[in-house]
C-alpha positions as CSV (number, residue, x, y, z in Angstrom):
1,M,29.8,-141.0,33.4
2,K,26.3,-142.3,32.7
3,L,24.9,-145.7,33.7
4,A,21.8,-147.5,32.4
5,V,20.7,-150.7,34.2
6,F,18.2,-153.0,32.5
7,F,15.7,-155.0,34.7
8,P,13.8,-157.4,32.4
9,G,10.6,-159.2,33.0
10,I,10.1,-162.9,33.7
11,G,9.6,-163.9,30.1
12,Y,10.4,-160.6,28.5
13,T,14.2,-160.8,28.4
14,V,16.8,-158.1,27.7
15,D,16.8,-159.2,24.0
16,K,13.1,-158.5,23.4
17,P,12.2,-155.3,21.4
18,L,11.5,-152.8,24.2
19,M,14.6,-153.7,26.1
20,H,16.8,-154.1,23.0
21,Y,16.0,-150.8,21.4
22,S,16.0,-148.8,24.6
23,R,19.4,-150.2,25.3
24,R,20.6,-149.2,21.9
25,I,19.3,-145.6,22.5
26,A,21.1,-145.5,25.8
27,E,24.3,-146.8,24.3
28,K,24.1,-144.2,21.6
29,L,23.6,-141.5,24.2
30,G,26.8,-142.5,26.0
31,Y,25.5,-144.7,28.8
32,E,27.4,-147.6,30.2
33,I,25.0,-150.6,30.1
34,R,24.4,-153.2,32.7
35,L,22.0,-156.1,31.9
36,L,20.5,-158.2,34.7
37,P,19.5,-161.5,33.1
38,Y,17.8,-163.3,36.0
39,T,17.0,-167.0,35.8
40,G,15.2,-169.8,37.6
41,F,11.7,-168.5,37.8
42,P,8.9,-171.0,38.5
43,E,6.2,-171.5,35.8
44,K,4.1,-168.4,35.2
45,R,0.7,-168.3,36.8
46,P,-1.2,-165.0,36.0
47,G,-3.2,-163.7,38.9
48,D,-1.4,-165.8,41.5
49,T,-0.2,-163.4,44.2
50,A,2.1,-166.0,45.9
51,Y,3.8,-166.7,42.5
52,M,4.4,-163.0,41.9
53,E,5.8,-162.4,45.3
54,Q,8.2,-165.4,44.9
55,A,9.2,-164.2,41.4
56,F,9.8,-160.7,42.7
57,E,12.0,-161.9,45.6
58,L,14.0,-164.1,43.2
59,A,14.5,-161.2,40.7
60,Y,15.3,-158.8,43.6
61,A,17.9,-161.1,45.2
62,Q,19.6,-161.8,41.8
63,S,19.6,-158.1,40.9
64,L,21.3,-157.2,44.2
65,E,23.9,-159.9,43.6
66,M,24.6,-158.8,40.0
67,L,24.8,-155.1,41.1
68,S,27.1,-155.8,44.1
69,G,30.3,-153.9,43.9
70,L,28.8,-151.3,41.6
71,D,29.4,-147.8,42.9
72,L,26.4,-145.8,41.8
73,A,27.9,-142.6,43.3
74,A,30.6,-142.8,40.6
75,Y,27.9,-141.9,37.9
76,E,26.6,-138.5,37.1
77,E,23.5,-139.9,35.5
78,I,21.7,-143.1,36.4
79,L,18.8,-144.7,34.5
80,F,17.0,-147.8,35.5
81,V,14.9,-149.4,32.7
82,G,12.4,-152.0,33.9
83,K,9.9,-154.3,32.2
84,S,7.0,-155.8,34.1
85,I,8.3,-157.4,37.3
86,G,11.6,-155.7,36.6
87,T,9.9,-152.3,37.2
88,A,9.1,-153.3,40.7
89,V,12.6,-154.6,41.3
90,A,14.1,-151.4,39.8
91,A,11.8,-149.2,41.9
92,R,12.8,-151.0,45.2
93,I,16.5,-150.9,44.4
94,A,16.3,-147.2,43.5
95,A,14.3,-146.5,46.7
96,E,16.9,-148.2,48.8
97,S,19.9,-146.6,47.1
98,P,21.7,-143.6,48.7
99,E,21.6,-142.2,45.1
100,K,17.8,-142.5,44.9
101,D,17.3,-138.8,44.1
102,R,19.5,-139.2,41.0
103,I,18.0,-142.4,39.6
104,R,15.5,-142.0,36.8
105,L,13.1,-144.9,36.0
106,L,11.8,-146.0,32.6
107,L,8.9,-148.3,33.3
108,Y,7.6,-150.6,30.6
109,T,4.3,-152.2,31.6
110,P,4.8,-151.6,35.4
111,L,2.9,-153.8,37.8
112,Q,0.8,-152.3,40.7
113,A,3.6,-153.5,43.0
114,T,6.0,-151.1,41.4
115,F,4.3,-148.2,43.1
116,A,4.7,-149.7,46.6
117,Y,8.0,-147.9,46.5
118,P,8.6,-144.1,46.1
119,V,9.1,-143.5,42.4
120,G,10.9,-140.2,41.6
121,Q,11.5,-139.0,38.1
122,A,9.9,-141.6,35.8
123,L,8.1,-142.4,32.6
124,A,5.7,-145.3,32.4
125,F,4.1,-147.2,29.4
126,T,1.1,-149.4,29.8
127,G,-1.5,-151.1,27.5
128,T,-5.2,-150.9,28.0
129,K,-5.4,-154.7,27.5
130,D,-2.5,-155.7,29.7
131,Q,-3.5,-159.1,31.0
132,W,-1.3,-158.6,34.1
133,T,-2.7,-155.3,35.2
134,S,-5.9,-154.3,33.3
135,P,-8.3,-156.4,35.5
136,V,-6.9,-154.7,38.7
137,T,-8.3,-151.4,40.0
138,P,-7.0,-148.9,40.1
139,G,-5.2,-149.3,36.8
140,I,-1.6,-148.2,36.0
141,A,-2.6,-145.0,34.3
142,E,-4.7,-144.0,37.4
143,I,-1.9,-144.8,39.8
144,C,0.6,-142.8,37.7
145,E,-1.7,-139.8,37.6
146,E,-2.2,-140.0,41.3
147,K,1.6,-140.1,41.9
148,G,2.4,-137.4,39.2
149,I,4.2,-139.9,36.9
150,P,3.8,-139.3,33.2
151,C,2.2,-142.4,31.7
152,V,1.7,-143.3,28.0
153,E,-1.4,-145.6,27.8
154,I,-1.5,-147.5,24.5
155,P,-5.0,-148.5,23.3
156,D,-5.6,-152.2,22.8
157,A,-2.0,-153.1,23.8
158,N,-1.2,-156.2,25.9
159,H,1.6,-156.8,28.4
160,S,4.2,-156.7,25.6
161,L,2.8,-153.4,24.4
162,E,1.6,-155.2,21.2
163,C,-1.9,-155.4,19.7
164,G,-1.5,-158.4,17.4
165,D,-1.1,-156.6,14.1
166,V,2.6,-156.6,13.1
167,I,2.6,-153.3,11.3
168,R,0.7,-151.5,14.1
169,D,3.0,-153.2,16.6
170,I,6.0,-151.7,14.8
171,E,4.4,-148.3,14.8
172,I,3.6,-148.6,18.5
173,L,7.3,-149.6,19.2
174,R,8.5,-146.6,17.2
175,G,6.3,-144.2,19.2
176,I,7.5,-145.8,22.4
177,M,11.2,-145.5,21.4
178,E,10.7,-141.9,20.4
179,K,9.3,-141.1,23.8
180,T,12.0,-143.2,25.4
181,Q,14.8,-141.3,23.6
182,E,13.2,-138.0,24.7
183,F,13.2,-139.2,28.3
184,I,16.7,-140.6,28.3
185,K,18.2,-137.3,26.9
């Protein structure tokens, strides 16, 4: 049995393209899917550390509740797919799990906070113009390199891994999904 758990972002829900298409890939590859649609976040305030900590704790508590009763030991393969704040929540839950050595992480636009937890086998995607992480040093690509985590850095892409040109955004999404499929297999 294989399990894929999806940890969305604050505004980037499980129905948005990165989460939707990676979920479809996982389903096609035989993964049981668990979606964690958290709710109740306060209004977004980019750059506000207290807000981010509050949002993280809320998402973490709701994720634990939604995963309660799930026996990860029953699965041969476990994949956590996170977007933005969901990457930090996924990394913490994976690090705290007795099955942590078997959990692989797919990290879409991880935050620096994601790497406060030991991240095992993972693949990260980040944009060079990610408004939530680009102004912070070191950047996501540098952190990933330091920790030995493969990172796909997308030029001119924002926190949704989009650049503003619809056709280019679709091409970017296709490239991300091709790499996602390779990683999930």
